[in-house]
N, C-alpha and C positions, 0 to 999 in steps of 0.2 A: 787239207784242201780248203780253198776259199769257199765260203757259204754264198752261193749265187743268189740266194733269196734276199741278201742284204744289199742296200744301195752302195754305189761306188763311194770312194773317199770324198769327204766333204771339205778337206783342207786343201791348201795350195800345194801341189806336188810338182811345180815347175822345176824345182832344183833336184828332182830325183830321176834317175834313169828308169826305164821300164822294169828292169829286174828289181831295183830297190823299191819301186812303187808296189810291186807284187808282194815283197816282204812285209810292207806296212799293211797291205790288205789282208795278208795271212794272219798277222798279229791281231788285227781287229776282229777277224771272223773266227779265230780259234776259240774254242770253249775254255773258259777259265774257271768253270765250276769245280767243286770238290770231286776228285777222282774216287771211284768206288772202292779202290784198295784202301785209301785213307779213311773213307767213311766206315768201312767194315772194321778195320784194325784199330784206328785211333779215335773213332767216335763210339762204335759198338763195343769192341773188346776192352776199351778203356773203362767201361762200366762194370767189368768183372763177371757179373752173372748174366745169363740169357734174359732174365726178367728185366734187369736194369737196362740192358741193351735195347730190348723191345720198347721200353718206356722212352729212351732217348731217341730212337728212330721215329717214334710217334711225335715227339716234340719237334724234331727236325722237320717233319712234314708240316706241322702246324706253322712253323716259322716260314717255310717256303710258301705256304698258302697265303699268309699275311703279306709276304713280299710280292706275290703275284697280284693280289688284289690291289695293293698300292701302286705297283708298276703299271698295271692295266689302266688304272684311273689316270695316272700321270700321262701315260701315252695317249689316251683318248682325249684328255684335256688339251694336250699339245696339238693333236690333230685338228681339234675344233678351232684352235687359234690360227692354225695354218689355213684352214678353210675360210675363216672370217677375213684374214688378211688377203687371201687370194680373191675373195669377192670384192673387197675394197679396191684391190689393184685394178680391177676391170673398169672402175669408174674414175680412177685418178688421171689427171691431165698434167699436173705439175711434175716435171722431171725429177726433182729432188725428193718429192714425196714418193714417187714411184721407186726410185733407187733405195730409199730407206725401207720401204715395205718389202722389196725384194731381198734386201739384206736380212731383215728380220725373219722372213720366211726361210731363208737358207739356214739361219742360226737355229731356228726351231726344228727344222727337218733334221739337222745334225743331232739334236737332242732325241728326236724320235728314233733315229738309228740306234742311239745308245740304249733307249728303253727296249727296243726290239732285241738287242743283244742280251740285256739283263733278263728279259722274259724267257728267251731261249735257254739261258743257263739255269734259271730257276726251275723251268719245266723239266730239264734234264736231271737236275738234282732231285726233284720230286719223284720222278720215275725210278731213279736208282734207290731211293730210300724205300719206296714201295716194294721194289724187288728184294731188298735186304730184309724187310719185314716178312715177305712171303717165304724167303729162304729159311729164316729163323723159325717161323711158325710151322714149317713143314718138317723140321728136325727136332724141335723141342716141345715136350708136353709136360703138363703138371697134373698128375693123376689121370683122370679121364678127360681132361680138357686140353685144348690147344693152348699154347702160351698166350696168344692174343686174348682168348677167352678168360684165362686166369688173371691177366692184367686188369681186366674189366670186372672181376669178381672181388668185392670189398674184403671178404674174409680171407680169401687166398692171397690177396695183395698184401695184407698185413703180415702174413707168415713169410711171404717172399721178400718183403722189406726187411724183416728181421735177418733173414739169411744173407741178404745183400750187405747190410751194414756190418755184420760179423766178418764177412769175407773182405769187404772194403777196408775196414780197420785192420784186419789181419795182414792184408797186402801192404798197407801203409806202414804198419809197424815193422814188417819184414824189410821194407826198403830202408827204414831208419837203421835197422840192425846191420844190413849190408853196408851202408854208407858210413855209419858212425859207431857201430858195435853195440848200440843200445837203442831202446825205443825212445823217441823224442817226447818232450813234455806235452806238446799239443796232442799227439796220438794217445799218450797215456791218459791224459785228461778225458779224451773222448771215450776211451775204453772203459774207464771207471764209471761212466754214466750208464753202462749196461749192468744187468744183474750178474750175480756171481758166476752162474753157469756159463753165460755168454761171454763174460770176461775171460774165463779159462779157455773156452773154445777159441776165442779170437787169438789169444797168445799162443795157443797150441798150433794154430794155422800159421801164425807168423814164424814160429820156430821151425815148422816143417819146411816152409819156403826157404828159410835161411839155410838149413842143412842141405836141401836139394841144390840150391844155388851154389853153395860153397863147394860141394862135391863135383857138381857139373863143371864149375870153373877150373877145378884142379885137373880134371880129365882133359878139358879143352886146352889149358895151358901146357900140359904135358905133351899133347899132340902138336901144338904150335911150336913148342921148343924143339921137339924132335925134327920137325920139318925145317926149322931154321938152321939147325946144326947140319943137317944133310943137304940143305939148299935144294931140296926137290919140290918145294912148293912155296909159292908166294901168293898171298891172298889178293883178291881183286882190289880190295880197299888199299892194301899196302902198295900195290902197283899205282893206283890213282894218286896216292899221297907221295909217291916217288921216294919211298923209304929204302935206304941202303944200309949195309953193315958198317960202312966207314963214316 
């Protein structure tokens, strides 16, 4: 739905029908911020542990705050320039000067519309990251502290960092093993920076992930093969890719 709070199109739309003009309006008013699904799964879950996800969500909010401060500044600065030019316009008598000022005002107003859209999207993303932090904090605890409290505790943060790196390197080593059958040089190099116990734990986690993945894939492949042979099921993705037996 078009955002009625945003001004009308600033460009020349004389070559567009009413219906096509509405499509352009919808494209400009649509939110292009990061969807919550993507933020939760590919920003938060990518961090592996709840602690690291919480840290990343906090960093994302910091980034949005910086973006909002800069965008608000740029928007206000542009508005001041429009007000200055409008004030000048009231006193201009030369036709060409008037037309030039009007053109500049139109151009800056178009920029202001862009800043308004950016501010809207940044605010929406800020709210969604706050919600993700609230969700995570409501379900994850560390001892007698909430996760957010633990992140801010220096001693607890050190232990949580250790746990995070063991699991992160374990996952990365497992991905190497899935793809290449062995742990890559880069991840081995990082793992050997840990102490002996943590190295073993990391490699054990990697092995566990590999075994679970391989067995899971065997079950899934068996199920898919049976469905293919019986022709009683075709996955949604296979349909979209227009896959056929011939």
